[in-house]
MIRO-333233 format. One line per 5 residues: their letters; for each residue x, y, z of C-alpha. Coordinates in nm, 4 decimals, decimal comma, always signed. Example, Ala and Ser with C-alpha at 12.3 -4.5 7.8 and 13.67 -1.06 7.14 Angstrom:
! MIRO-333233
as) +1,2300:-0,4500:+0,7800  +1,3670:-0,1060:+0,7140
! end
This chain:
! MIRO-333233
xxxxx) -1,7404:-0,4949:+0,6657  -2,0962:-0,6041:+0,6562  -2,2137:-0,9630:+0,7131  -2,2610:-1,0259:+0,3521  -1,9168:-0,9200:+0,2634
xxxxx) -1,7698:-1,1276:+0,5507  -1,9513:-1,4480:+0,4110  -1,8178:-1,3730:+0,0661  -1,4576:-1,3489:+0,2002  -1,4967:-1,6767:+0,3811
xxxxx) -1,6079:-1,8266:+0,0435  -1,2884:-1,7017:-0,1221  -1,4568:-1,4543:-0,3442  -1,2027:-1,1617:-0,3095  -1,1981:-0,8335:-0,4852
xxxxx) -0,8257:-0,7523:-0,4142  -0,5334:-0,9352:-0,2784  -0,2107:-0,7547:-0,1678  +0,1133:-0,8991:-0,0300  +0,3633:-0,7377:+0,2211
xxxxx) +0,5075:-0,7091:+0,5526  +0,2935:-0,6119:+0,8525  +0,4736:-0,4236:+1,1079  +0,4212:-0,3243:+1,4566  +0,4430:+0,0593:+1,4838
xxxxx) +0,5487:+0,2503:+1,7906  +0,4721:+0,6050:+1,7824  +0,6400:+0,8467:+2,0205  +0,4205:+1,0404:+2,2558  +0,6997:+1,3058:+2,3045
xxxxx) +0,8743:+1,5124:+2,0487  +1,2402:+1,4647:+2,0062  +1,4813:+1,2033:+1,8993  +1,4070:+0,8403:+1,9696  +1,6632:+0,8046:+2,2341
xxxxx) +1,4997:+1,0569:+2,4360  +1,1467:+0,9350:+2,4227  +1,0248:+0,7201:+2,6984  +0,6617:+0,6509:+2,6033  +0,5262:+0,5248:+2,2781
xxxxx) +0,1655:+0,4054:+2,1386  +0,1576:+0,0881:+1,9462  -0,0300:+0,0526:+1,6214  -0,0327:-0,1693:+1,3132  +0,1677:-0,0516:+1,0030
xxxxx) +0,3011:-0,1463:+0,6603  +0,2083:+0,0074:+0,3374  +0,0328:-0,2930:+0,1914  -0,1570:-0,3606:+0,5206  -0,2826:+0,0002:+0,5007
xxxxx) -0,4205:-0,0437:+0,1666  -0,5913:-0,3711:+0,2676  -0,7390:-0,1885:+0,5785  -0,8684:+0,1071:+0,3583  -1,0211:-0,1062:+0,0908
xxxxx) -1,1871:-0,3286:+0,3584  -1,3256:-0,0203:+0,5303  -1,4829:+0,0781:+0,1867  -1,6598:-0,2585:+0,1788  -1,4350:-0,4385:-0,0672
xxxxx) -1,3401:-0,7913:-0,0067  -0,9746:-0,7957:+0,0618  -0,7017:-1,0802:+0,1148  -0,3573:-1,0303:+0,2605  -0,0443:-1,2388:+0,1969
xxxxx) +0,2230:-1,2179:+0,4660  +0,4402:-1,3988:+0,7140  +0,4604:-1,3095:+1,0911  +0,6641:-1,4318:+1,3810  +0,4879:-1,6362:+1,6556
xxxxx) +0,5234:-1,3529:+1,9067  +0,3172:-1,0897:+2,0833  +0,3695:-0,8459:+1,7970  +0,2353:-1,0902:+1,5374  -0,0692:-1,1949:+1,7525
xxxxx) -0,1526:-0,8194:+1,7823  -0,1371:-0,7680:+1,4142  -0,3627:-1,0796:+1,3374  -0,6243:-0,9661:+1,5801  -0,6127:-0,6159:+1,4252
xxxxx) -0,6723:-0,7791:+1,0693  -0,9597:-0,9916:+1,2084  -1,1186:-0,6815:+1,3469  -1,0776:-0,4943:+1,0010  -1,2489:-0,7784:+0,8141
xxxxx) -0,9219:-0,8845:+0,6208  -0,9000:-1,2357:+0,4925  -0,5620:-1,3830:+0,6284  -0,5828:-1,7438:+0,5183  -0,2558:-1,6804:+0,3326
xxxxx) -0,0714:-1,5452:+0,6358  +0,1938:-1,7972:+0,7869  +0,3154:-1,7785:+1,1447  +0,6785:-1,8775:+1,1734  +0,7858:-1,9904:+1,5393
xxxxx) +1,1479:-1,9550:+1,4228  +1,1415:-1,5962:+1,3055  +1,0340:-1,2525:+1,4474  +0,7709:-0,9931:+1,3500  +0,9040:-0,6677:+1,2065
xxxxx) +0,8572:-0,3365:+1,3945  +0,9230:+0,0224:+1,3490  +0,9469:+0,3617:+1,5443  +0,7938:+0,6956:+1,4400  +0,8660:+1,0319:+1,5968
xxxxx) +0,5878:+1,2872:+1,7006  +0,5978:+1,5897:+1,4979  +0,3840:+1,8884:+1,5934  +0,5029:+2,1302:+1,3161  +0,3582:+1,9583:+1,0090
xxxxx) +0,6949:+1,8191:+0,9094  +0,7380:+1,4562:+0,8053  +0,8155:+1,2313:+1,0994  +1,1391:+1,0302:+1,1229  +1,1119:+0,6634:+1,1082
xxxxx) +1,3417:+0,3741:+1,2176  +1,2831:+0,0251:+1,0940  +1,3738:-0,3124:+1,2500  +1,2893:-0,5573:+0,9809  +1,6082:-0,7348:+0,8500
xxxxx) +1,5686:-1,0911:+0,8468  +1,2197:-1,0971:+0,9875  +0,9434:-1,3569:+0,9130  +0,8165:-1,1666:+0,6157  +1,1568:-1,1833:+0,4522
xxxxx) +1,1347:-1,5574:+0,4339  +0,8267:-1,5587:+0,2060  +0,9007:-1,7470:-0,1209  +0,7128:-1,8637:-0,4423  +0,4341:-2,1052:-0,3262
xxxxx) +0,1589:-2,2817:-0,5277  -0,0858:-2,2084:-0,2409  -0,0136:-1,8264:-0,2631  -0,0606:-1,8324:-0,6390  -0,3966:-2,0064:-0,6149
xxxxx) -0,4979:-1,7727:-0,3422  -0,4104:-1,4644:-0,5502  -0,5785:-1,6218:-0,8480  -0,9149:-1,6146:-0,6515  -0,9136:-1,2282:-0,6708
xxxxx) -0,9676:-0,9943:-0,9614  -0,7029:-0,7464:-0,8548  -0,3575:-0,7788:-0,7286  -0,1898:-0,4803:-0,5675  +0,1915:-0,4585:-0,5115
xxxxx) +0,4498:-0,2114:-0,3823  +0,8159:-0,1676:-0,4192  +0,8776:-0,2489:-0,0602  +0,8087:-0,6163:-0,0848  +1,0752:-0,7111:-0,3414
xxxxx) +1,3388:-0,5179:-0,1407  +1,2863:-0,7643:+0,1582  +1,4812:-1,0561:+0,0035  +1,5647:-1,2226:-0,3095  +1,2872:-1,4906:-0,2338
xxxxx) +1,0279:-1,2410:-0,1800  +1,1371:-1,0605:-0,4994  +1,1023:-1,3855:-0,6878  +0,7464:-1,4374:-0,5501  +0,6281:-1,0828:-0,6203
xxxxx) +0,7363:-1,1021:-0,9795  +0,5935:-1,4467:-1,0251  +0,2540:-1,3291:-0,8924  +0,2644:-1,0116:-1,1039  +0,3300:-1,2097:-1,4138
xxxxx) +0,0623:-1,4599:-1,3450  -0,2021:-1,1984:-1,2739  -0,1157:-1,0042:-1,5832  -0,1188:-1,3196:-1,8068  -0,4635:-1,4176:-1,6737
xxxxx) -0,6127:-1,0778:-1,7489  -0,6383:-0,9793:-1,3754  -0,5744:-0,6195:-1,2878  -0,2250:-0,5355:-1,1255  -0,1568:-0,1971:-0,9609
xxxxx) +0,1961:-0,0958:-0,8455  +0,2984:+0,1825:-0,6053  +0,6871:+0,2197:-0,6099  +0,6754:+0,3189:-0,2359  +1,0630:+0,3612:-0,2379
xxxxx) +1,2533:+0,2403:+0,0735  +1,6225:+0,3037:-0,0442  +1,7719:+0,1708:+0,2783  +1,6356:-0,1747:+0,2079  +1,8081:-0,1959:-0,1349
xxxxx) +2,1689:-0,3005:-0,2082  +2,2127:+0,0280:-0,4085  +2,0088:+0,2755:-0,5938  +2,0768:+0,1272:-0,9456  +1,9445:-0,2183:-0,8396
xxxxx) +1,6432:-0,0421:-0,6830  +1,5564:+0,1443:-0,9953  +1,6114:-0,1418:-1,2424  +1,4166:-0,3886:-1,0276  +1,1139:-0,1602:-0,9671
xxxxx) +1,1017:-0,0405:-1,3337  +1,0979:-0,4065:-1,4348  +0,8134:-0,4824:-1,1927  +0,6170:-0,1920:-1,3108  +0,6248:-0,3495:-1,6704
xxxxx) +0,3882:-0,6116:-1,5268  +0,1399:-0,3679:-1,4004  -0,1355:-0,1914:-1,5773  -0,1906:+0,0727:-1,3046  +0,1294:+0,2577:-1,1782
xxxxx) +0,1131:+0,4962:-0,8814  +0,4445:+0,6931:-0,8345  +0,4976:+0,9954:-0,6306  +0,6473:+1,2818:-0,8153  +0,9903:+1,2543:-0,6402
xxxxx) +0,9814:+0,8791:-0,6845  +0,8875:+0,9107:-1,0558  +1,1788:+1,1547:-1,1095  +1,4310:+0,9189:-0,9555  +1,3030:+0,5975:-1,1365
xxxxx) +1,2402:+0,7340:-1,4811  +1,4850:+1,0283:-1,5054  +1,1936:+1,2613:-1,6215  +1,1014:+1,5683:-1,4499  +0,7403:+1,6282:-1,5207
xxxxx) +0,4210:+1,4328:-1,4222  +0,3492:+1,4141:-1,7911  +0,6950:+1,2603:-1,8684  +0,6674:+1,0079:-1,5877  +0,3414:+0,8901:-1,7019
xxxxx) +0,4535:+0,8506:-2,0483  +0,7592:+0,6694:-1,9428  +0,5376:+0,3916:-1,7726  +0,2605:+0,3896:-2,0346  +0,5361:+0,3342:-2,3071
xxxxx) +0,6315:+0,0313:-2,1085  +0,2930:-0,1321:-2,0880  +0,0767:+0,0437:-1,8201  -0,2453:+0,1429:-1,9373  -0,3012:+0,3843:-1,6480
xxxxx) -0,0611:+0,5997:-1,4481  -0,1563:+0,8389:-1,1675  +0,1368:+1,0503:-1,0244  +0,0872:+1,1876:-0,6751  +0,1851:+1,5494:-0,6419
xxxxx) +0,1379:+1,5954:-0,2647  -0,0360:+1,9186:-0,1785  -0,0773:+1,9899:-0,5481  -0,3033:+1,6939:-0,5990  -0,2468:+1,4380:-0,8748
xxxxx) -0,1849:+1,4096:-1,2490  -0,3552:+1,1152:-1,4240  -0,3191:+0,9661:-1,7788  -0,4852:+0,6855:-1,9470  -0,6596:+0,5703:-2,2728
xxxxx) -0,9447:+0,8021:-2,2106  -0,7315:+1,1211:-2,1462  -0,5264:+1,2927:-1,8893  -0,5400:+1,5896:-1,6427  -0,4562:+1,7175:-1,3074
xxxxx) -0,6913:+1,7161:-1,0184  -0,6599:+1,9358:-0,7077  -0,6906:+1,7911:-0,3525  -0,9238:+1,9273:-0,0721  -0,7701:+2,1932:+0,1476
xxxxx) -0,6225:+2,0505:+0,4659  -0,5882:+2,3117:+0,7614  -0,3716:+2,1098:+0,9953  -0,1270:+1,8409:+0,8838  -0,0781:+1,5906:+1,1682
xxxxx) +0,1351:+1,3152:+0,9986  +0,2085:+1,2514:+0,6347  +0,2925:+0,8833:+0,6663  +0,0435:+0,6677:+0,5032  -0,1028:+0,9333:+0,2891
xxxxx) +0,0134:+0,7546:-0,0385  -0,1363:+0,4305:+0,0846  -0,4618:+0,6256:+0,1316  -0,4376:+0,7598:-0,2179  -0,3866:+0,4020:-0,3501
xxxxx) -0,6995:+0,3017:-0,1640  -0,9065:+0,5776:-0,3367  -0,7914:+0,5150:-0,6801  -0,8189:+0,1260:-0,6584  -1,1544:+0,1324:-0,4876
xxxxx) -1,2990:+0,3847:-0,7457  -1,1798:+0,1832:-1,0376  -1,3150:-0,1403:-0,8844  -1,6572:+0,0529:-0,8565  -1,6446:+0,1400:-1,2333
xxxxx) -1,5496:+0,5116:-1,1921  -1,3016:+0,6612:-1,4526  -0,9480:+0,7480:-1,3886  -1,0260:+1,1251:-1,3189  -1,2814:+1,0311:-1,0634
xxxxx) -1,0394:+0,7674:-0,9173  -0,7695:+1,0415:-0,8843  -1,0229:+1,2621:-0,7055  -1,1120:+1,0024:-0,4469  -0,7353:+0,9294:-0,4027
xxxxx) -0,6855:+1,2869:-0,3296  -0,9762:+1,2870:-0,0744  -0,8625:+0,9894:+0,1271  -0,5018:+1,1004:+0,1144  -0,5834:+1,4491:+0,2437
xxxxx) -0,7836:+1,2792:+0,5293  -0,5096:+1,0450:+0,6370  -0,2628:+1,3283:+0,6928  -0,4847:+1,4627:+0,9662  -0,4468:+1,1530:+1,1912
xxxxx) -0,1510:+1,0326:+1,3787  -0,1443:+0,6676:+1,2841  -0,0575:+0,5279:+0,9312  -0,4104:+0,3879:+0,8900  -0,6207:+0,5760:+1,1540
xxxxx) -0,7680:+0,8253:+0,8953  -0,8757:+0,5599:+0,6495  -1,2562:+0,6202:+0,6126  -1,5582:+0,4051:+0,5971  -1,7880:+0,4646:+0,3004
xxxxx) -2,0294:+0,6695:+0,5170  -1,7276:+0,8758:+0,6432  -1,6353:+0,9399:+0,2814  -1,9976:+1,0361:+0,1879  -2,0422:+0,7236:-0,0291
xxxx) -2,3467:+0,5042:-0,0657  -2,3171:+0,1319:+0,0473  -2,1875:-0,0986:-0,2387  -2,4763:-0,3368:-0,1480
! end
């Protein structure tokens, strides 16, 4: 982030605010099951944090709402956010709770890595509705949410819905990525009903094709997009993995193909990179087709790196001119 953007963030002028749980990620250095791995590399993780990182690297002014434990993992994450130029005035540090963590296997065959989460009862799960958070989110023109946060606890779910409704009522943009984590929910029916209810308060919905099928009961990208547009979303982009993305909005619909990727290193975080591309493009006034194309480009770049956010590009790395 350049000096001008940093000053703007300090002044409270934010483009996007997102909310979620930042995690400390331990990536195996050796292949095989976790119980056989003896060496790991540490990296920051969390879907919403990935989006914040990506938008900041593209010179957008980003704020992040979360709660961390007063421990070494939390301090490492805070230092990382500072280095990325993310505004963290609305991150609370709780001395009585711990920071969440996760493990990820090393895959050398292009397959999806296995993950193991340790996040039940962590500091982030104790977030709740707060006037300070509402005011902070109101300072930005865009609110980005995922389906992970409302699964953390009843109080976080209440907070997420409150922020979404406030933003939509005030005419600010709300994007929603379902980002399904079935293990965090009581059951599938609760997950489906809760996330479809939350999607009603978003004007941009970003489901993956398999997520969309589960949530909507419809088989095709067109059907999934229609489901959410019938319920209030003005724009929907369905992620199709290696087949690209299908987009639908008031100005038309279509499918865009992704760049070719020779070697897939790690697929985790690709959907977050896709969200970065779509949101950043729309913030810059591009149309939905162009936004889906940028989403494809960033998602394809992310899968070529081992960490969840290592591959998120700067504007120059993406071949874009500076915003300012």
